[in-house]
N, C-alpha and C positions, 0 to 999 in steps of 0.2 A: 503493500499500500504507498502509495505516495502522499507525505504527511509535511504540513507546513507548520511550525513553531514558532509563537509570538513570544518572548521573556526569557528565552533560553538560559541564561547565563546565571538565573537563580539557583537554589537549593532545588525546587523541584523542577526546575525547567532542564537543568542540567542532566539530573538523573533520568527524568523521563525520554530524552533524545537519546542517551546512553543505553535504557533499555530497549526502546525501540530499535536501535540501528542492532543491537544483540539481537532482536528478535525477525531480523531480516528486512524491516520496512525503511523506504527509501525517505529520510529524513532532511528537510532544507528548513533554515531558520532565516527569520526575518530581523535585522539587525538596522540600528537607528545611524550608527556610524558609516563610513565607506564599506562598500561590500568587496571582502577581498580573495576570501575563500569561495572554492567552487560551490557548496551547498550555502551560501548567502546572500540575500535579496535585502536590498536597503528600504527603508519605508519611514516616512514622517507622519505619524499621528495627526498632529495638531493640523498640518496643511492638507490630510487626507491623499496623500500620497503614496502609490505603490510602484515599486519598479517592476515595468513590463516584463511577463514572463511568470512573474512568483507564482501564480496561480493554474500555470500549466498542468495539466494531468492531476492536479491534488484531489483527494480523496477524502480528506479529512483537514481541518486547521485547529490547533490545539492554543490556546492564548492564557499566559500565566502571567500579564504585564500587571504592575503594582510596584510602586513607591514602600518601603517597609514601614508597618504599622510601629515597630517602637525602634529604637527606645526614647525617640523625642516626643515632647510633648504635643497636645495637639492645640496649636495655637489656631488661629483663625487661617492665617496663612497656608500653616501646614494641611490643615483640613483640605483646603482647595486644592494641594499638591497631591495629597491621596484620593481625592475625587477624581481629578483629572487624569491621574496616569492610569486609573482604571477605567472609568467611563468611556473616555474618549476614544481610547485605541480599541475598546471593544463595540463601538459604534462605526467606526473605520472597518474593521473586519466582519461585522457581522453583514455591511452592507456589501461588501466585497465577495462574501461566501454565496449571499444569493445573487450577486450579479453572473459570477461566474459558475454558478450550478453545484459548487461544493455541498455534496449531502451531508456534510455532519460537521457541526462546530462545537468543540469542547472549550468551555471558559470559566475559568476560576472564580471563586466566589470565597465564602468563609463561614463557619457557623455562628460568627457574630450576627448573622441574619437573624437568629432568634432572640436577639438581646439577652439579658437574665432570666433564664428560666428556672431558677431554682433546683428543686430536685425531681422536678416531673419530667418524663421521658419526652425526648424530642424526636421524632420522625420527620420524612420532608414533607408529612402533610399540614403540619403545625404553620399557623401564620407566623408573620413577621415580627419582631421584637419592636423596643421602642431604643432611642438613641440614637447617636450619629454612627455608630459603628452597623447598625441596624439597616438605618437609611442608605448608609452607603452600598451594602451587599444587596438590598433591593434595588435601588439604580442599576446597579451593575449588570446582575440579570436581567433587568427589564431590556438593558440595551443590547446583550447576547441574544432573548428570546424574540427579540424584534425580527430575526431571521427565519423564525418559523411562519411567518406569513409567506414564505416562499419555498413550504413544504422541508426547511431544513432541519434536520435533527439536531436538537442544541440540548447540550448536556451542561449544567451547572453546577462544579464541585464543590458543594460546600465543606471546605478542608478543616480540618482541625489541627490540634497542635501537633507537628510534625517532629518525630524523632529519629535523629540520625546519629551516628557517632561521630561522624566527622564535620558537623556543622549544626546551626540551627541551636534551639532552645536549648537540648540536652548537653551539647558541650558546655555552654554558659553554665547550667546547673551542676555539671559535673565539676567544673574548675570551684566554683563555690565550695561546693559539699568536700571535697577532696582538700578545701583550706580549713575545714570545719566550721563553715558557715551557713551548715545547711537548715533548712526551718520551714513551717510552713506560714503562709500568705494570709493575714487576714484571719479570720475562723477557721480555716482549711476546709469548711463544709462545702466549698465550691467545686461543682464537677468541672474536671479538666477531660474534654474530648480528643483523646491522643491518637495518633496513628504513626505507624514507622514509616520510613521513605521507603523500603522497599515495597511494603503494601501498596503505596502510592503509585509505584510507576506499574505494579501488577495491574491495578485495578483501574488504571487509564488504559492499559493495554486490552482488558476485560472489557472493556465498555466500548472500545473500537471496533469489536468483533461480534459485539449482544444489539442487533439493533431495536431488541425490545424496552433499551435502557435510554431514557429522555425526560429534560425537565430536570428539576434540583436532584443531586445526589450528596447524600452525607457521607465525605469521605472522612469516615473515624473508625476507630477498632470496635467490635461489638461490646467492649466491656470498659466504658468509662468508669473513673475513678475520682475519688474528692482528691484537691490537694493535699491534705493532709496524709491520704492510703499512697497518693503520689510520692511524696516526701520521704515518708517512710521504707518503702519499696526501695525507692533510690538510694537512701542511705544505707541498708540491707546489703545492696548488691555491691556498693563502693566499701563497705567496710568502716563508715563513717557516721558518727552520732549525729541526730538532728533535733540538737536543743532549742535552735534559735527558733523565733517569732516574730515575724515583719506586721506590725499593725496596721490596721487598714487606713487609719490616718498617714501614717508614715509613708505608705506606697502611693495616695492621694497627692499628698506632699512633693512626691519625686516626679511621679508620672502627669499629675492631674487628672482629667477625665479618663486620659488612656489608661490608668490603673483600674478605676472603676468600670469600665466596658471589657476590659481584657483580664487582666491578672485576678480580680475580684468578681468578676460576672459568673454565673454556673449555668453550664450547658451540657446537661446530659445527654448529647445527641447519639443517635444510635443508626446505625447503617441499615434502613428500612429496605429502600431500592436493590443497594448490591445483593443483600442476603435475601430478598425474594426472587432474584436472577439467577441465584446459585453461586456466587463468588465466594470462594473459600479462603479466609485471611491466613496470612503464613504466620503472621504475630498476633491472635485473638485475644491474649491476654498480656498484663504489663509484665508480670513475672517472667514469663516465655520473652518477650521482646526486649527487656532490658539485657537478660542473660544472652539475647542473639548479638545484640547491638554491643556493648561492652565487655 
């Protein structure tokens, strides 16, 4: 399958591109700088420009564009960057996919769509929550699903906290824990919808070949855990104590609204669509996931 990927330089994009090529797919990448490699095509989302030939023979487009949500505070200016870096490229790609007759668009989103769900289980049928991140995810998905009007199969990946040994959240937490600084955040009762990077890449490949999968997809492991449980499990694996506690007020002081909507928000998200269509997780529970990664 010939696949075009936007946002290929991040943690998820890099892993997905590598996994698809290992599986024998013909993968090409959209880049904003000058295109140098044979697999690259230049594009300029703000200008709505795409290099000619980028969509020739393409059977699926994957979009992982988006400025990092952390660790910066969400000022008004930063919020606009977060919106523009997601919604604008998605609008350009959705339009191009429809115009070129590409049958599939797989677009990034996040479990932040649900806002703070408390202890309630959140599958893909649950309505969007409140807050900046929930609104951002809603606009993001709406931009992608505009292509459905032209009979494009659109999948929006509501991704949880991605765990990988060589990058992302787990790398940061591992450093802190090895220094003896491990501890729960706030009450520790908030659910953390995690997933390993190998399961992210495998799930994307699964979605490409299962035409019945469409709409929102929770890209999360089937057994989310609370922050307190996660903290204890990581401490056991690293053989480090986890005595510390970061009060919610301290997190808000450091990160403002971002702390409330990310570190302290609870999202007990379940992968209903993936489970329904028969996807088998490589790392379904946290202890086995940490053992495999660390």
